[in-house]
C-alpha positions as CSV (number, residue, x, y, z in Angstrom):
1,M,77.6,-63.2,-52.7
2,D,79.4,-66.2,-51.1
3,V,82.9,-67.7,-51.2
4,R,82.1,-70.0,-54.2
5,T,81.1,-67.0,-56.3
6,I,84.2,-65.2,-55.3
7,L,86.4,-68.2,-56.2
8,T,84.9,-68.0,-59.7
9,Q,85.9,-64.4,-59.9
10,I,89.4,-65.1,-58.5
11,A,89.9,-67.6,-61.4
12,T,88.5,-65.2,-64.0
13,N,91.1,-63.4,-66.1
14,G,90.8,-59.6,-65.9
15,S,88.9,-59.6,-62.6
16,I,90.1,-57.4,-59.7
17,Y,91.3,-60.5,-57.9
18,D,93.2,-61.6,-61.0
19,E,94.9,-58.2,-61.1
20,V,96.0,-58.5,-57.5
21,I,97.4,-62.0,-58.0
22,N,99.3,-60.8,-61.1
23,N,100.8,-57.9,-59.3
24,L,101.8,-60.0,-56.3
25,I,103.2,-63.0,-58.2
26,T,105.2,-61.0,-60.9
27,P,107.4,-62.3,-62.5
28,H,106.5,-65.9,-61.6
29,F,103.3,-66.2,-63.6
30,E,103.8,-69.9,-64.1
31,L,103.0,-70.4,-60.4
32,K,99.6,-68.6,-60.6
33,P,97.5,-71.8,-61.0
34,E,99.1,-73.3,-57.9
35,L,98.5,-70.1,-56.0
36,I,94.9,-70.0,-57.0
37,S,94.5,-73.6,-56.0
38,E,96.0,-73.1,-52.6
39,L,93.8,-70.0,-52.0
40,S,90.7,-72.0,-53.0
41,I,91.6,-74.9,-50.7
42,S,92.1,-72.5,-47.8
43,F,88.9,-70.5,-48.5
44,L,86.8,-73.6,-48.9
45,E,88.2,-75.2,-45.7
46,N,87.1,-72.1,-43.9
47,E,83.9,-71.5,-45.8
48,I,81.8,-70.3,-42.9
49,K,84.4,-67.9,-41.7
50,I,85.0,-66.5,-45.2
51,N,81.3,-66.1,-45.8
52,E,81.1,-64.1,-42.6
53,V,84.1,-61.9,-43.8
54,I,82.2,-61.4,-47.1
55,K,79.1,-60.3,-45.2
56,Q,81.1,-57.8,-43.1
57,G,82.6,-56.3,-46.3
58,Y,86.2,-57.1,-45.5
59,F,86.8,-59.9,-48.0
60,F,89.0,-57.9,-50.5
61,Y,91.4,-56.9,-47.7
62,Y,91.3,-60.5,-46.4
63,F,92.0,-61.8,-49.9
64,I,95.0,-59.5,-50.3
65,R,96.5,-60.6,-46.9
66,A,95.8,-64.3,-47.6
67,T,97.5,-64.0,-51.0
68,K,100.5,-62.2,-49.6
69,N,100.8,-64.7,-46.9
70,Q,100.7,-67.6,-49.3
71,I,103.4,-66.0,-51.5
72,H,105.8,-64.7,-48.8
73,S,105.4,-67.0,-45.9
74,N,108.0,-69.9,-45.8
75,T,105.4,-72.0,-44.0
76,S,102.4,-71.5,-46.3
77,S,101.0,-74.4,-48.3
78,F,101.8,-72.6,-51.6
79,H,105.4,-72.2,-50.5
80,K,105.7,-75.8,-49.6
81,N,104.1,-77.1,-52.8
82,V,106.3,-75.1,-55.1
83,R,109.6,-75.5,-53.4
84,I,112.2,-78.0,-54.7
85,R,112.8,-80.8,-52.2
86,E,116.4,-79.7,-51.6
87,N,115.3,-76.3,-50.4
88,V,112.8,-77.6,-47.8
89,Y,115.3,-78.0,-45.0
90,I,118.7,-78.0,-46.5
91,D,119.1,-74.4,-47.3
92,N,117.7,-73.3,-43.9
93,I,120.6,-75.0,-42.1
94,D,123.8,-73.1,-42.1
95,L,126.8,-75.5,-42.1
96,E,129.8,-73.2,-42.7
97,D,132.3,-76.0,-42.5
98,L,131.0,-77.5,-45.8
99,T,131.8,-74.5,-48.0
100,D,134.8,-76.1,-49.7
101,I,132.8,-79.2,-50.9
102,E,131.3,-79.2,-54.4
103,L,127.5,-78.3,-54.4
104,K,126.3,-81.9,-55.0
105,E,128.6,-83.3,-52.4
106,E,127.6,-80.6,-50.0
107,K,123.9,-81.4,-50.4
108,E,124.6,-85.1,-50.0
109,E,126.6,-84.4,-46.8
110,K,123.9,-82.2,-45.5
111,Y,121.3,-84.9,-46.0
112,R,123.6,-87.4,-44.1
113,I,124.0,-84.9,-41.3
114,I,120.3,-84.3,-41.1
115,D,119.5,-88.1,-41.1
116,R,122.2,-88.8,-38.5
117,N,120.8,-86.1,-36.2
118,F,117.2,-87.1,-36.9
119,V,118.0,-90.5,-35.2
120,K,119.3,-88.6,-32.1
121,I,116.2,-86.5,-31.4
122,Q,113.2,-87.8,-29.4
123,K,110.3,-88.5,-31.6
124,T,107.2,-90.7,-31.7
125,H,106.5,-93.4,-34.2
126,F,104.0,-91.0,-35.8
127,Q,106.6,-88.2,-36.2
128,N,109.0,-90.7,-37.6
129,H,106.5,-91.7,-40.2
130,L,105.7,-88.1,-41.1
131,W,109.4,-87.3,-41.4
132,V,110.1,-90.2,-43.8
133,Q,107.2,-89.2,-46.0
134,Y,108.0,-85.5,-46.0
135,F,111.8,-85.4,-46.2
136,H,112.6,-88.7,-48.0
137,E,109.6,-89.1,-50.2
138,G,109.1,-85.4,-50.8
139,K,105.4,-85.3,-50.0
140,T,103.7,-82.1,-48.9
141,H,102.0,-81.9,-45.5
142,R,98.6,-81.8,-47.3
143,K,99.4,-85.0,-49.2
144,I,100.6,-86.7,-46.1
145,A,97.5,-85.6,-44.2
146,S,95.3,-86.9,-47.0
147,D,97.1,-90.2,-47.2
148,M,96.9,-90.7,-43.4
149,N,93.3,-89.3,-43.1
150,I,94.4,-86.6,-40.5
151,S,94.2,-82.9,-40.4
152,H,96.8,-81.1,-42.6
153,C,97.3,-78.7,-39.6
154,L,98.3,-81.7,-37.5
155,S,100.8,-82.9,-40.0
156,W,102.2,-79.4,-40.5
157,H,102.7,-78.8,-36.8
158,E,104.3,-82.2,-36.2
159,I,106.7,-81.7,-39.1
160,K,107.5,-78.2,-37.7
161,K,108.2,-79.7,-34.3
162,I,110.6,-82.2,-35.8
163,E,112.4,-79.5,-37.9
164,K,112.9,-77.3,-34.8
165,E,114.3,-80.1,-32.8
166,L,116.5,-81.2,-35.6
167,I,118.0,-77.8,-36.3
168,K,118.6,-77.4,-32.6
169,K,120.4,-80.7,-32.4
170,I,122.5,-80.0,-35.5
171,K,123.5,-76.6,-34.1
172,E,124.4,-78.2,-30.7
173,D,126.6,-80.7,-32.5
174,L,128.3,-78.1,-34.6
175,L,129.0,-76.0,-31.5
176,S,130.4,-79.0,-29.6
177,G,132.4,-80.2,-32.6
178,V,130.7,-83.5,-32.9
């Protein structure tokens, strides 16, 4: 048995893999095709490693862990692809001084704060390009990587670096009253 055979089983209704997915994704069954797609991409990108895991007899455990990671991790490709753009960064930044503003105005203000602080952080032209595509155009790190012909890991790591610096700068500004 190899990874491609198992991918067929994963996509087959009623298989043991299908039951695991159904149990883990309940009640959001509408997201199941996206989850299967992300798992397939991940397994095929690491086909040699996955085939070795299959040979060693640990694939079922590996599959459960990979599925749980895709669903519960806030950095997984599945999580990024199913999130609404407003939730990507906005909800991770706690700006208590905006609680009296209406929801729409609050989000618009948060976007302005994020953009204003983005200008202040040190970044390369490459990081700037990634940020515009990710934050303003709403592309996933995989789509950006595909468009730029780079590794999706590279795009993900660079976007994460920007996010950390940006959140740090916003918190500094909030603490200093800027």
